[in-house]
N, C-alpha and C positions, 0 to 999 in steps of 0.2 A: 397605741394607736388600733382600733379597726378601718377595715375597706368599711365600705359602701352601698356600694355599688352590689349586686352579687350578679353585675356581665363580668363580672374582672378572668373569672374563669368557667365555663364548663366541663361535662361531663364526659367524660367520652366513651371512655367500655369498664363499663362492671367484668368484675370477674379479675382483670388483667394487671400483673404491676408489668411496672420498665423492666427491661433484664439487665443488666448488673450490667454488661460493659457498657453501656450509655449513660447510666448516671455519675453526675459530675458532685452530686453531695445525697447523704442520708442525714434526716437528723431527727430530735423524737420531738414531735406537737401531740398536741393532750389533742384535739381537736382537729375538724376539714376546711374547719374554717383559718388553724394556725400553718398550718403545712401554706394553705393557698397565702398567707403576708407569706410568709418563710422564703416563697416561689416571686412574691415582688416583691421583697426587698431584696435578696442575694445582690451578691454587691462584684462580684468575682464573675462571672459569668449573666447574660437574657436571661434566665430561666427561661421557655417556653410550654412545659409542661414537669407534671409529677403525677405523681401516684401513693396512694394514701392509704393500707392497710385500717382500715373503722375496728377490727377484734385485740381488744388489750393493748390497748395501747403498752408496747415496749419501748425500742431503744432499735432506734433509724424507720417509724413506722412509716419517714416523709419522705422519696426519691425524689430526687429534685434533678431535670436534663436537660438542655439546652437547645435542643433541638423545637420544631416546631408540632406539635404533634401529625399533620401532613406532609412531612418527612420520617414518617419514623417504617421503615421496615414491618409491615406487619407478622413478618416470616425469622425476624429477625432479636426488636428490639423488644418485644410487646411479647411478654408467658404467664401465660396461666392462671390465677392463683386469685381462688375464690373472693377470701379474706380484703380485695386489693383492687379500687377502680383506678382509672386513668382518670385527670382534670387533663387539661386545654389550655391554656393562660389565653385573653384576650389578645391582639396581634395589636391595641393602640389601648398606651398602658392609663390614657387621659383617665379612662374606663376606671377603676379604678382610683379613685379622691380614695383621698385618706380620713376621718375623723379625730377631733385628736381626743 
C-alpha cells in the first residue's frame, strides 16, 4: 500500500532528530515515504511526529513519537543532527488515503 496524498506529513525541522527519551518506536525504513507509512500505520499509539535519517539507510533510521509537533519542547525533545529531518503528521489522518 502507498499513501497517495503528500499532505499526510510535512517537514518541520531540517538537521534535527527526536531525542531518544520521546521515541516510542525506532524502525528501519528504505525511504522517507516508507517511514511516513510506518508512522501512519503504527497501531500501538497514534504517531504524531517522526524523524528520518537520510544518510546511509542503517538500522533504526525512522524514529516514531506519539506527540504532536506543537507539543515538542525545542530544548529537550529535539536534538541537532545534520543527518535527520523531523516531519509532523497531519492531525486529520483521512488525508492519508491509501492506494492498493
